[in-house]
DRENTORKOL-3810 file (N, C-alpha, C; in nm, 4 decimals):
REM DRENTORKOL-3810
@n.u->10.7115; n.v->8.0992; n.w->1.5001; ca.u->10.8297; ca.v->8.0404; ca.w->1.5642; c.u->10.8591; c.v->7.8911; c.w->1.6096
@n.u->10.9052; n.v->7.8637; n.w->1.4904; ca.u->10.9556; ca.v->7.7243; ca.w->1.4590; c.u->11.0067; c.v->7.6744; c.w->1.6120
@n.u->10.9887; n.v->7.5554; n.w->1.6161; ca.u->11.0248; ca.v->7.4844; ca.w->1.7374; c.u->11.1666; c.v->7.4151; c.w->1.7445
@n.u->11.3353; n.v->7.4621; n.w->1.7720; ca.u->11.4300; ca.v->7.4011; ca.w->1.7488; c.u->11.4813; c.v->7.2499; c.w->1.7854
@n.u->11.5495; n.v->7.1647; n.w->1.7520; ca.u->11.5348; ca.v->7.0419; ca.w->1.7392; c.u->11.6451; c.v->6.9824; c.w->1.8301
@n.u->11.6601; n.v->6.9793; n.w->1.9149; ca.u->11.7569; ca.v->6.9169; ca.w->2.0461; c.u->11.8032; c.v->6.7780; c.w->2.0364
@n.u->11.9359; n.v->6.8419; n.w->2.0290; ca.u->12.0054; ca.v->6.6981; ca.w->2.0456; c.u->11.9587; c.v->6.5684; c.w->2.1664
@n.u->11.9843; n.v->6.4762; n.w->2.1938; ca.u->11.9527; ca.v->6.4268; ca.w->2.3007; c.u->12.1009; c.v->6.2891; c.w->2.2375
@n.u->12.1930; n.v->6.2871; n.w->2.2972; ca.u->12.2810; ca.v->6.1958; ca.w->2.3359; c.u->12.2121; c.v->6.0680; c.w->2.3707
@n.u->12.2193; n.v->6.0724; n.w->2.4800; ca.u->12.1961; ca.v->5.9278; ca.w->2.5307; c.u->11.9899; c.v->5.8581; c.w->2.4704
@n.u->11.9289; n.v->5.9701; n.w->2.3887; ca.u->11.7989; ca.v->5.8864; ca.w->2.3241; c.u->11.8569; c.v->5.8175; c.w->2.1256
@n.u->11.9949; n.v->5.8455; n.w->2.1179; ca.u->12.0591; ca.v->5.8498; ca.w->2.0323; c.u->12.0928; c.v->5.7193; c.w->2.0462
@n.u->12.1935; n.v->5.7056; n.w->2.1337; ca.u->12.2126; ca.v->5.5722; ca.w->2.1480; c.u->12.2165; c.v->5.5053; c.w->2.1883
@n.u->11.9907; n.v->5.5323; n.w->2.2729; ca.u->11.9130; ca.v->5.4103; ca.w->2.2885; c.u->11.8449; c.v->5.3545; c.w->2.1429
@n.u->11.8455; n.v->5.4607; n.w->2.1142; ca.u->11.8146; ca.v->5.4109; ca.w->1.9667; c.u->11.8527; c.v->5.3154; c.w->1.8733
@n.u->12.0108; n.v->5.3183; n.w->1.8914; ca.u->12.1291; ca.v->5.2905; ca.w->1.7853; c.u->12.0926; c.v->5.1366; c.w->1.8527
@n.u->12.0858; n.v->5.1183; n.w->1.9866; ca.u->12.1260; ca.v->4.9928; ca.w->2.1108; c.u->12.0213; c.v->4.9460; c.w->2.0795
@n.u->11.8516; n.v->4.9836; n.w->2.0552; ca.u->11.7772; ca.v->4.8712; ca.w->2.0018; c.u->11.7667; c.v->4.8630; c.w->1.8602
@n.u->11.8310; n.v->4.9010; n.w->1.7833; ca.u->11.8593; ca.v->4.8730; ca.w->1.5980; c.u->11.9408; c.v->4.7171; c.w->1.5560
@n.u->12.0106; n.v->4.7112; n.w->1.7468; ca.u->12.1012; ca.v->4.6082; ca.w->1.6961; c.u->12.0039; c.v->4.4952; c.w->1.7755
@n.u->11.8730; n.v->4.4782; n.w->1.8016; ca.u->11.8528; ca.v->4.3708; ca.w->1.9026; c.u->11.7517; c.v->4.3458; c.w->1.8123
@n.u->11.6360; n.v->4.1581; n.w->1.8159; ca.u->11.5468; ca.v->4.1652; ca.w->1.7431; c.u->11.4665; c.v->4.2203; c.w->1.8478
@n.u->11.3748; n.v->4.2474; n.w->1.8200; ca.u->11.2147; ca.v->4.2314; ca.w->1.8919; c.u->11.0482; c.v->4.2933; c.w->1.7594
@n.u->11.0054; n.v->4.1410; n.w->1.8412; ca.u->10.8927; ca.v->4.1534; ca.w->1.8003; c.u->10.8438; c.v->4.2964; c.w->1.7840
@n.u->10.7086; n.v->4.3076; n.w->1.6412; ca.u->10.6462; ca.v->4.4483; ca.w->1.6197; c.u->10.5191; c.v->4.4417; c.w->1.6525
@n.u->10.4984; n.v->4.5653; n.w->1.7508; ca.u->10.3409; ca.v->4.6028; ca.w->1.7215; c.u->10.2881; c.v->4.5590; c.w->1.5853
@n.u->10.1353; n.v->4.5524; n.w->1.6000; ca.u->10.0871; ca.v->4.5254; ca.w->1.4556; c.u->10.0299; c.v->4.6542; c.w->1.4229
@n.u->10.0356; n.v->4.6385; n.w->1.2489; ca.u->10.0740; ca.v->4.8000; ca.w->1.1782; c.u->9.9671; c.v->4.9073; c.w->1.1947
@n.u->9.8253; n.v->4.8758; n.w->1.2819; ca.u->9.7211; ca.v->4.8890; ca.w->1.2790; c.u->9.7793; c.v->4.9696; c.w->1.4544
@n.u->9.8493; n.v->5.0158; n.w->1.5327; ca.u->9.8748; ca.v->5.0473; ca.w->1.6199; c.u->9.9764; c.v->5.1088; c.w->1.5541
@n.u->10.1453; n.v->5.1054; n.w->1.4844; ca.u->10.2323; ca.v->5.2023; ca.w->1.4568; c.u->10.1560; c.v->5.2818; c.w->1.3753
@n.u->10.0334; n.v->5.2839; n.w->1.3030; ca.u->9.9980; ca.v->5.3656; ca.w->1.2223; c.u->9.9110; c.v->5.4890; c.w->1.2708
@n.u->9.8360; n.v->5.4194; n.w->1.3952; ca.u->9.8339; ca.v->5.5077; ca.w->1.5105; c.u->9.8763; c.v->5.5732; c.w->1.5902
@n.u->9.9781; n.v->5.4894; n.w->1.6042; ca.u->10.1437; ca.v->5.5873; ca.w->1.6662; c.u->10.1275; c.v->5.7015; c.w->1.5640
@n.u->10.1740; n.v->5.7083; n.w->1.4854; ca.u->10.2064; ca.v->5.7851; ca.w->1.3204; c.u->10.1151; c.v->5.9092; c.w->1.3080
@n.u->9.9968; n.v->5.8783; n.w->1.3376; ca.u->9.8745; ca.v->5.9870; ca.w->1.3313; c.u->9.9158; c.v->6.0317; c.w->1.5192
@n.u->9.9277; n.v->5.9968; n.w->1.5744; ca.u->9.9408; ca.v->6.0763; ca.w->1.7029; c.u->10.1172; c.v->6.1982; c.w->1.7066
@n.u->10.1755; n.v->6.1163; n.w->1.6705; ca.u->10.2696; ca.v->6.1886; ca.w->1.5935; c.u->10.2218; c.v->6.3397; c.w->1.5374
@n.u->10.1783; n.v->6.2966; n.w->1.4987; ca.u->10.1635; ca.v->6.3926; ca.w->1.3673; c.u->10.0876; c.v->6.5112; c.w->1.3914
@n.u->9.9784; n.v->6.4492; n.w->1.4598; ca.u->9.9101; ca.v->6.5234; ca.w->1.5479; c.u->9.9867; c.v->6.6751; c.w->1.6605
@n.u->10.1032; n.v->6.5812; n.w->1.6891; ca.u->10.1132; ca.v->6.6603; ca.w->1.8037; c.u->10.2822; c.v->6.6993; c.w->1.7135
@n.u->10.2748; n.v->6.7015; n.w->1.6203; ca.u->10.4096; ca.v->6.7918; ca.w->1.4872; c.u->10.5505; c.v->6.7512; c.w->1.6206
@n.u->10.5163; n.v->6.6123; n.w->1.6220; ca.u->10.7067; ca.v->6.4866; ca.w->1.6577; c.u->10.7539; c.v->6.4971; c.w->1.5585
@n.u->10.8264; n.v->6.5465; n.w->1.5081; ca.u->10.9519; ca.v->6.4562; ca.w->1.3728; c.u->10.9908; c.v->6.3291; c.w->1.3982
@n.u->11.0390; n.v->6.3681; n.w->1.4972; ca.u->11.1202; ca.v->6.2270; ca.w->1.5182; c.u->11.0233; c.v->6.1338; c.w->1.5103
@n.u->10.9372; n.v->6.1373; n.w->1.6235; ca.u->10.7594; ca.v->6.0027; ca.w->1.6623; c.u->10.7741; c.v->5.9942; c.w->1.5359
@n.u->10.7571; n.v->6.0875; n.w->1.4482; ca.u->10.6424; ca.v->6.0415; ca.w->1.2731; c.u->10.7276; c.v->5.9313; c.w->1.2033
@n.u->10.8909; n.v->5.9938; n.w->1.1961; ca.u->10.9736; ca.v->5.8887; ca.w->1.1814; c.u->10.9681; c.v->5.7463; c.w->1.2267
@n.u->10.9984; n.v->5.7898; n.w->1.3599; ca.u->11.0277; ca.v->5.6285; ca.w->1.3765; c.u->10.8802; c.v->5.5252; c.w->1.3428
@n.u->10.8107; n.v->5.6145; n.w->1.3709; ca.u->10.6763; ca.v->5.4908; ca.w->1.3990; c.u->10.6113; c.v->5.4450; c.w->1.1823
@n.u->10.7101; n.v->5.5462; n.w->1.1605; ca.u->10.6861; ca.v->5.4875; ca.w->0.9965; c.u->10.8248; c.v->5.4573; c.w->0.9799
@n.u->10.9152; n.v->5.4242; n.w->0.9643; ca.u->11.0001; ca.v->5.2709; ca.w->0.9388; c.u->10.9985; c.v->5.1718; c.w->1.0695
@n.u->10.8788; n.v->5.2143; n.w->1.1588; ca.u->10.8458; ca.v->5.0473; ca.w->1.2321; c.u->10.7243; c.v->4.9569; c.w->1.1412
@n.u->10.6102; n.v->5.0554; n.w->1.1355; ca.u->10.5393; ca.v->5.0285; ca.w->1.0008; c.u->10.5809; c.v->5.0026; c.w->0.9169
@n.u->10.6963; n.v->5.0172; n.w->0.8103; ca.u->10.7484; ca.v->4.9449; ca.w->0.7145; c.u->10.8133; c.v->4.8478; c.w->0.7430
@n.u->10.8631; n.v->4.8486; n.w->0.8585; ca.u->10.9748; ca.v->4.7174; ca.w->0.8974; c.u->10.8770; c.v->4.5982; c.w->0.9015
@n.u->10.7525; n.v->4.5516; n.w->1.0201; ca.u->10.6313; ca.v->4.5473; ca.w->1.0166; c.u->10.5496; c.v->4.5060; c.w->0.9347
@n.u->10.5712; n.v->4.5286; n.w->0.8431; ca.u->10.5113; ca.v->4.5505; ca.w->0.7247; c.u->10.5401; c.v->4.4537; c.w->0.5737
@n.u->10.6551; n.v->4.4967; n.w->0.5752; ca.u->10.7832; ca.v->4.3964; ca.w->0.4719; c.u->10.9200; c.v->4.3797; c.w->0.5777
@n.u->10.9374; n.v->4.2424; n.w->0.6701; ca.u->10.9955; ca.v->4.2063; ca.w->0.6930; c.u->11.2078; c.v->4.2330; c.w->0.6956
@n.u->11.1561; n.v->4.1713; n.w->0.5175; ca.u->11.2637; ca.v->4.1733; ca.w->0.4497; c.u->11.3775; c.v->4.2718; c.w->0.4493
@n.u->11.3105; n.v->4.4521; n.w->0.4500; ca.u->11.3330; ca.v->4.6167; ca.w->0.4962; c.u->11.4743; c.v->4.5551; c.w->0.5694
@n.u->11.5385; n.v->4.6295; n.w->0.5865; ca.u->11.6438; ca.v->4.6161; ca.w->0.6264; c.u->11.7074; c.v->4.5375; c.w->0.6967
@n.u->11.7065; n.v->4.4198; n.w->0.6286; ca.u->11.8368; ca.v->4.3003; ca.w->0.6328; c.u->11.9519; c.v->4.3411; c.w->0.5558
@n.u->12.0061; n.v->4.2704; n.w->0.6829; ca.u->12.2047; ca.v->4.2270; ca.w->0.5937; c.u->12.2506; c.v->4.1365; c.w->0.5896
END
């Protein structure tokens, strides 16, 4: 039985609000640990967020406009 993705409009709004503000990223090793935890929990959204944050922490010029 596959899990269905439930849309959460407030979560989406919060993610967009955070994307518009500058925040310090945690160390890359903590981000990779979060990625591993999300993978073990089969949390696709968590894996995506952790992976993107790890890339932004490793290469700050990624995503600059």
